C-alpha positions as CSV (number, residue, x, y, z in Angstrom):
1,M,-18.8,49.9,6.1
2,K,-20.4,51.5,3.0
3,R,-20.1,49.6,-0.2
4,R,-18.3,52.4,-2.0
5,R,-15.8,53.0,0.9
6,F,-15.2,49.2,1.1
7,F,-14.1,49.0,-2.6
8,Q,-12.1,52.3,-2.3
9,G,-10.2,50.7,0.6
10,L,-9.4,47.6,-1.5
11,A,-8.3,49.8,-4.4
12,G,-6.1,51.9,-2.2
13,G,-4.5,48.9,-0.7
14,A,-3.7,47.5,-4.1
15,L,-2.2,50.7,-5.4
16,A,0.0,51.1,-2.3
17,A,1.5,47.6,-2.7
18,P,5.0,47.5,-4.3
19,T,5.2,45.8,-7.7
20,L,7.4,42.7,-8.1
21,G,9.1,44.1,-11.2
22,A,8.1,44.8,-14.8
23,S,4.5,45.7,-15.4
24,D,2.0,43.0,-16.5
25,R,2.3,43.2,-20.3
26,C,-0.5,40.7,-21.1
27,G,-3.0,42.7,-19.0
28,C,-4.2,39.5,-17.4
29,A,-3.5,40.2,-13.7
30,P,-2.0,42.7,-11.4
31,M,1.6,41.7,-10.4
32,M,1.7,43.0,-6.9
33,Q,2.6,41.8,-3.4
34,A,1.8,43.3,0.0
35,A,2.9,42.6,3.5
36,R,-0.4,40.9,4.0
37,P,-2.3,38.9,1.3
38,L,-4.3,41.1,-1.1
39,G,-7.8,41.6,0.2
40,A,-6.9,40.8,3.9
41,D,-7.1,44.4,5.0
42,A,-10.8,44.5,4.5
43,F,-11.2,42.3,7.6
44,S,-8.7,44.0,9.9
45,S,-11.4,45.4,12.1
46,A,-13.4,42.2,12.3
47,G,-10.7,39.6,12.6
48,S,-8.2,38.4,15.3
49,K,-4.7,39.5,16.1
50,L,-3.4,36.0,15.1
51,R,-1.3,36.0,12.0
52,I,0.3,33.3,9.9
53,T,4.1,33.9,9.9
54,G,5.4,30.7,8.3
55,M,4.5,27.6,6.3
56,K,6.3,24.3,5.9
57,V,5.5,21.5,3.6
58,F,6.6,17.9,4.3
59,G,6.8,14.9,2.0
60,V,6.8,11.7,4.1
61,S,7.4,8.3,2.6
62,L,6.9,5.3,4.9
63,T,8.6,3.2,2.2
64,P,10.9,4.6,-0.6
65,D,8.7,3.2,-3.3
66,S,5.3,4.3,-1.9
67,D,2.9,5.6,-4.5
68,R,1.2,7.8,-1.9
69,P,3.8,9.6,0.2
70,Y,2.1,11.7,2.8
71,V,2.0,15.5,2.1
72,F,1.7,17.4,5.4
73,V,1.4,21.2,5.8
74,K,2.4,23.1,8.9
75,L,1.3,26.7,9.5
76,E,3.1,28.8,12.1
77,T,1.8,31.9,13.8
78,N,2.9,35.0,15.7
79,Q,1.4,33.6,18.9
80,G,3.3,30.3,18.9
81,L,0.3,28.2,17.7
82,A,0.9,25.7,14.9
83,G,-1.7,24.1,12.6
84,W,-1.3,20.9,10.7
85,G,-3.1,19.6,7.6
86,E,-2.8,16.9,4.9
87,G,-2.9,17.1,1.1
88,T,-1.8,13.6,0.2
89,L,-2.6,12.8,-3.5
90,E,-1.8,9.3,-4.8
91,G,0.8,9.4,-7.5
92,K,1.2,13.2,-7.5
93,A,3.0,14.1,-4.2
94,A,5.6,16.4,-5.6
95,A,3.0,18.3,-7.7
96,V,0.9,18.9,-4.6
97,M,3.9,20.0,-2.6
98,A,4.8,22.5,-5.3
99,C,1.2,23.7,-5.5
100,I,1.1,24.3,-1.7
101,E,4.2,26.5,-2.1
102,D,2.4,28.4,-4.8
103,F,-0.2,29.4,-2.2
104,R,2.4,30.8,0.2
105,E,1.6,34.5,-0.6
106,F,-2.1,33.8,0.0
107,L,-1.2,32.8,3.6
108,I,1.8,34.7,5.1
109,G,0.5,37.6,7.1
110,A,-3.1,36.4,6.9
111,D,-5.5,36.0,9.8
112,P,-6.0,32.2,10.0
113,M,-9.5,32.7,11.6
114,Q,-10.7,33.9,8.1
115,V,-10.9,30.3,6.9
116,E,-13.7,30.8,4.3
117,H,-12.1,34.0,2.8
118,I,-8.7,32.2,2.4
119,W,-10.4,29.2,0.9
120,Q,-12.4,31.3,-1.6
121,S,-9.2,33.2,-2.6
122,M,-7.2,30.1,-3.2
123,Y,-9.9,28.5,-5.2
124,I,-11.2,31.4,-7.3
125,H,-7.9,33.3,-7.7
126,S,-6.4,30.2,-9.2
127,F,-8.6,31.1,-12.2
128,Y,-8.6,27.6,-13.6
129,R,-11.0,25.6,-11.4
130,A,-9.3,23.1,-9.1
131,G,-8.5,19.6,-10.2
132,P,-7.0,17.0,-7.9
133,V,-3.6,18.8,-7.5
134,I,-5.0,22.2,-6.6
135,G,-7.8,20.6,-4.6
136,S,-5.4,18.5,-2.5
137,A,-3.1,21.6,-1.9
138,I,-6.2,23.6,-0.7
139,S,-7.2,20.6,1.4
140,G,-4.0,20.5,3.3
141,I,-3.9,24.2,3.9
142,D,-7.6,24.3,4.9
143,Q,-7.2,21.5,7.5
144,A,-4.3,23.4,9.0
145,L,-6.4,26.6,9.2
146,W,-9.2,24.7,11.0
147,D,-6.6,23.2,13.3
148,L,-5.3,26.7,14.2
149,R,-8.9,27.9,14.6
150,G,-9.8,25.2,17.1
151,K,-6.5,25.7,19.0
152,A,-7.0,29.5,19.2
153,L,-10.6,29.0,20.5
154,G,-9.7,26.1,22.7
155,M,-12.2,23.7,21.1
156,P,-12.2,20.6,19.0
157,V,-13.1,21.3,15.4
158,Y,-16.3,19.2,15.5
159,K,-17.6,21.5,18.2
160,L,-16.9,24.5,16.1
161,L,-19.0,22.8,13.4
162,G,-21.9,22.2,15.7
163,G,-21.3,18.6,16.8
164,P,-21.1,16.0,18.0
165,M,-24.2,14.3,16.6
166,D,-23.3,11.2,18.6
167,A,-21.0,11.4,21.6
168,R,-20.1,7.7,21.2
169,G,-18.0,8.6,18.2
170,V,-18.1,8.0,14.4
171,R,-19.1,4.7,13.0
172,G,-16.5,3.2,10.6
173,Y,-15.5,0.3,8.5
174,Y,-12.4,-1.6,7.7
175,H,-11.4,-3.3,4.5
176,A,-12.1,-7.1,4.3
177,R,-8.7,-8.5,3.9
178,A,-9.8,-12.1,3.2
179,G,-9.6,-14.2,0.1
180,T,-11.4,-17.4,1.1
181,L,-14.6,-18.3,2.8
182,E,-12.7,-19.7,5.8
183,Q,-10.8,-16.4,6.1
184,L,-14.1,-14.4,5.9
185,I,-15.6,-16.5,8.7
186,E,-12.5,-15.8,10.9
187,L,-12.8,-12.1,10.0
188,R,-16.4,-12.1,11.1
189,A,-15.4,-13.6,14.5
190,S,-12.7,-10.9,14.9
191,A,-15.2,-8.2,14.0
192,K,-17.7,-9.4,16.5
193,Q,-15.0,-9.3,19.2
194,Q,-14.1,-5.7,18.3
195,G,-17.7,-4.4,17.7
196,V,-17.0,-3.8,14.0
197,T,-20.3,-3.8,12.1
198,C,-19.2,-2.9,8.5
199,F,-16.6,-3.9,5.9
200,K,-15.8,-3.0,2.3
201,S,-14.3,-5.2,-0.4
202,G,-13.8,-5.0,-4.2
203,I,-14.6,-7.0,-7.3
204,P,-12.0,-9.2,-8.9
205,G,-10.3,-8.6,-12.2
206,Y,-10.7,-6.0,-15.0
207,Y,-13.6,-5.4,-17.3
208,E,-14.0,-4.5,-21.0
209,W,-17.0,-2.2,-21.8
210,I,-19.0,-5.3,-22.6
211,G,-17.7,-7.9,-20.3
212,T,-17.8,-11.7,-20.8
213,N,-20.3,-13.8,-18.9
214,A,-17.4,-15.5,-17.1
215,A,-16.0,-12.3,-15.8
216,I,-19.5,-11.2,-14.6
217,R,-20.1,-14.5,-12.9
218,R,-16.7,-14.4,-11.1
219,A,-17.6,-10.9,-9.7
220,V,-21.1,-12.1,-8.6
221,K,-19.7,-15.2,-6.9
222,Q,-17.1,-13.1,-5.0
223,M,-19.8,-11.0,-3.6
224,E,-22.0,-14.0,-2.7
225,M,-19.0,-15.4,-0.8
226,L,-18.6,-12.1,1.1
227,R,-22.1,-12.3,2.3
228,E,-21.9,-15.9,3.2
229,G,-18.6,-15.5,5.1
230,L,-19.5,-12.2,6.9
231,G,-23.0,-13.3,7.7
232,P,-26.3,-11.4,7.6
233,D,-25.7,-8.9,10.3
234,I,-22.5,-7.1,9.0
235,D,-23.0,-4.3,6.5
236,I,-21.0,-4.7,3.3
237,G,-19.9,-2.1,0.7
238,V,-18.4,-3.3,-2.6
239,D,-16.1,-0.9,-4.5
240,F,-16.2,-1.3,-8.3
241,H,-13.4,1.3,-8.5
242,A,-14.9,2.6,-11.8
243,K,-13.7,-0.6,-13.5
244,T,-17.0,-1.4,-15.1
245,S,-19.1,0.2,-17.9
246,P,-22.8,1.1,-17.2
247,S,-23.9,-2.1,-19.0
248,V,-21.6,-4.4,-17.0
249,A,-22.2,-2.7,-13.7
250,S,-26.0,-2.9,-14.2
251,I,-25.9,-6.6,-14.8
252,I,-23.7,-7.3,-11.8
253,I,-25.6,-5.0,-9.4
254,K,-29.0,-6.6,-10.5
255,E,-27.6,-10.1,-9.8
256,V,-26.5,-9.2,-6.3
257,E,-29.6,-7.3,-5.1
258,P,-30.6,-10.3,-2.8
259,L,-27.3,-9.7,-0.8
260,N,-28.6,-6.5,0.6
261,L,-25.4,-4.6,0.3
262,L,-24.9,-1.3,2.1
263,F,-23.7,0.2,-1.2
264,V,-21.9,-0.3,-4.4
265,E,-19.2,2.2,-4.9
266,E,-18.1,3.9,-8.2
267,P,-19.8,1.5,-10.6
268,C,-18.5,3.8,-13.4
269,P,-16.3,7.0,-13.5
270,P,-17.9,9.6,-11.2
271,E,-17.6,12.4,-13.8
272,N,-20.0,10.4,-16.1
273,V,-23.1,11.5,-14.3
274,R,-25.6,10.3,-17.0
275,A,-24.0,6.8,-17.0
276,M,-24.3,6.7,-13.2
277,A,-28.0,7.7,-13.5
278,K,-28.6,4.8,-15.9
279,I,-27.1,2.3,-13.4
280,T,-29.2,3.8,-10.6
281,R,-32.4,3.5,-12.5
282,R,-31.8,-0.2,-13.0
283,S,-31.1,-1.2,-9.3
284,T,-32.4,-1.0,-5.8
285,T,-28.9,-1.3,-4.3
286,P,-27.7,2.1,-2.9
287,I,-25.1,3.7,-5.2
288,A,-22.1,5.6,-3.8
289,T,-19.4,7.8,-5.4
290,G,-17.3,10.9,-5.0
291,E,-13.8,10.1,-3.7
292,R,-12.3,11.7,-6.9
293,L,-14.4,14.9,-6.8
294,V,-13.0,18.3,-6.0
295,A,-14.9,21.1,-4.2
296,S,-18.6,20.9,-3.1
297,Y,-19.6,22.3,-6.5
298,S,-18.6,19.0,-8.1
299,C,-21.4,17.2,-6.2
300,Q,-24.2,19.5,-7.4
301,Q,-25.2,17.6,-10.5
302,L,-25.1,14.2,-8.7
303,V,-27.4,15.7,-6.0
304,E,-29.8,17.6,-8.4
305,M,-30.2,14.6,-10.7
306,G,-30.8,12.2,-7.8
307,V,-28.1,9.9,-9.2
308,V,-26.5,8.6,-6.0
309,D,-27.6,7.6,-2.5
310,I,-24.2,8.2,-0.8
311,I,-21.5,10.8,-1.4
312,Q,-17.9,9.8,-0.5
313,T,-15.8,13.0,-1.0
314,D,-12.3,12.8,0.4
315,I,-11.1,15.5,2.8
316,N,-7.6,15.4,1.3
317,H,-8.8,16.1,-2.2
318,V,-12.2,17.9,-2.1
319,G,-10.9,21.0,-0.4
320,G,-10.4,20.2,3.3
321,V,-12.8,20.6,6.2
322,T,-14.6,23.6,4.5
323,A,-15.4,21.7,1.3
324,L,-16.3,18.4,2.9
325,W,-18.7,20.2,5.3
326,K,-20.4,22.0,2.3
327,A,-20.7,18.8,0.4
328,G,-22.4,17.2,3.4
329,A,-24.8,20.1,3.7
330,L,-25.6,20.0,0.0
331,A,-26.3,16.3,0.2
332,E,-28.4,16.6,3.3
333,Q,-30.9,18.8,1.6
334,A,-31.6,16.0,-0.9
335,A,-31.7,13.2,1.8
336,I,-28.3,11.8,0.5
337,S,-25.9,10.2,3.0
338,M,-22.2,10.9,3.5
339,A,-19.6,8.2,3.8
340,P,-16.2,10.0,3.2
341,H,-13.3,8.2,1.6
342,A,-10.0,8.2,3.5
343,C,-7.1,6.1,2.2
344,E,-4.1,8.4,2.9
345,G,-2.5,9.5,6.1
346,P,-3.6,10.1,9.7
347,I,-4.1,13.9,9.7
348,G,-6.7,13.8,7.0
349,G,-8.3,10.8,8.6
350,L,-8.6,12.6,12.0
351,A,-9.8,15.8,10.3
352,T,-12.6,13.7,8.5
353,V,-13.8,12.4,11.9
354,H,-14.5,16.0,13.0
355,V,-16.7,16.7,10.0
356,D,-18.4,13.3,10.3
357,A,-19.3,14.0,13.9
358,S,-21.1,17.2,13.0
359,M,-23.1,16.0,9.9
360,P,-26.7,14.9,10.5
361,N,-26.6,12.8,7.3
362,F,-23.4,11.0,8.1
363,L,-23.5,7.2,7.4
364,V,-20.1,5.5,7.9
365,Q,-16.4,6.4,7.7
366,E,-13.8,4.5,5.6
367,I,-10.3,3.8,6.7
368,C,-8.1,1.8,4.3
369,S,-6.9,-0.7,7.0
370,G,-7.8,-4.1,8.2
371,V,-9.1,-5.4,11.6
372,Q,-5.5,-5.9,12.7
373,P,-3.2,-2.9,12.9
374,E,-0.6,-2.6,10.2
375,T,2.8,-1.0,10.0
376,K,1.4,2.4,9.1
377,E,-0.9,2.4,12.1
378,K,2.1,1.7,14.4
379,V,4.0,4.7,12.8
380,W,0.9,6.9,13.2
381,E,0.8,6.0,16.9
382,E,4.6,6.7,17.1
383,W,4.0,10.2,15.7
384,L,0.8,11.2,17.5
385,G,1.0,9.3,20.8
386,F,-2.3,7.4,20.4
387,P,-3.7,4.8,18.1
388,A,-5.1,7.1,15.4
389,M,-7.9,5.9,13.2
390,R,-8.4,2.7,15.2
391,M,-12.0,1.9,16.1
392,V,-13.3,1.2,19.6
393,D,-16.5,-0.8,19.6
394,G,-16.9,-0.1,15.9
395,R,-16.5,3.7,16.2
396,F,-13.7,6.2,15.8
397,P,-13.4,8.0,19.2
398,L,-13.8,11.8,19.2
399,P,-10.7,13.8,20.1
400,E,-11.0,16.1,23.2
401,K,-8.0,18.3,22.5
402,P,-8.5,21.6,20.7
403,G,-8.2,21.8,16.9
404,L,-7.9,18.5,15.1
405,G,-6.9,16.9,18.4
406,F,-3.3,15.8,18.1
407,D,0.3,17.0,18.7
408,L,3.0,16.4,16.0
409,T,6.6,17.4,15.9
410,E,8.8,17.9,12.8
411,D,11.4,15.6,14.3
412,A,8.9,12.7,14.3
413,L,8.8,12.9,10.5
414,K,12.5,12.9,9.8
415,K,12.7,9.1,10.1
416,Y,10.7,8.8,6.9
417,P,12.2,11.2,4.3
418,F,10.4,11.9,1.1
419,G,11.2,9.2,-1.5
420,G,9.8,11.1,-4.5
421,T,6.7,10.7,-6.5
422,R,5.8,7.3,-7.7
423,P,3.0,6.5,-10.2
424,M,0.0,4.5,-9.1
425,A,-0.6,1.0,-10.6
426,R,-0.9,0.8,-14.4
427,V,-2.9,-2.2,-15.7
428,F,-3.8,-3.2,-19.2
429,H,-6.3,-5.6,-20.9
430,G,-5.0,-8.6,-22.8
431,D,-5.0,-6.6,-26.1
432,G,-2.9,-3.9,-24.5
433,S,-5.6,-1.3,-24.1
434,V,-5.7,0.7,-20.8
435,A,-7.7,-0.8,-18.0
436,A,-9.2,1.0,-15.0
437,W,-8.3,-0.5,-11.6
């Protein structure tokens, strides 16, 4: 199609669309609505006959006081296919659910095979660049679109992305739920039995910008105990959760260099790139960050400045399959590894495995669970019919079913009604000042 004719077609489509009411008095944006989303007609000759006919949003609380109720999205089509996605955002569930509803007119009547076009429209036409609420809403919708795409083509999503890189599945790690040396030694035995080769833990307490020597020594001793208890053959990541300043983080990381950690995560807030660079220059321990970043563009400065060794963007916040894949491609060019974060529900976790399986620079996948299944894993199995996000010989198995690889019914979710948004933990230093946790 000629460039001029292409834009004439868009203009004609916009003019033909009925207005919603009064004209736009501020002159900021056209107030129009068409049977199909604006811009979709340009692809009518190249797309499929599949159309999105409905969207449903579900808030799901495993417990009434949960600070992270699951936010699930279901897209329905004219051919009976349904796609599921997840946009769970800790402490902001109702806001994400409302934001997903705001994107309804971007979706109804659209061809779900046009995943990239829909993603770009949601992100760019929001005008204000996405933060965690918009990013999580886009993430849930995007996952559902990829689920539909795979089902329509009869292939798992990882095959659509060019995978798998390893047919054995995706290497993962559990969280080290142990507080004493004896418990860590028992955990090591359980890990060996199950083929688990990696764990993650955190540092104790909360830290002022210039921490006391006692607090620093406590953190160092905790990590030394981790290595002693888990032994030399298990990889260990330690999450600082952005609790430390660059000066405190640098001291701690320097002290624990002999422990040969797999990575130190979020030694300072991820948006403070220059502070992260200062820490990186002072240590040989690999630095990881990224779970709070939205869209692949947010990783650009980290990559260009060589600030991190590992990027951990979360498929439920960064922008879904589309954005996680792009973040991985951006990192791969700079020889940076990917170890995505996943501490929400099962749909996002399973979606992440598909992207992991197709990334050449994938390192390891998180799941916020212990070696022994918890209540939430039993619920996930009840919903999906298989033990979702449980490793076999240290790896998450690759689904064989089309799309994201699972079946889910609305009825399965009714047992766990939405309990409302609950704030995440709020902690304070002794003087009352706000502490990061």
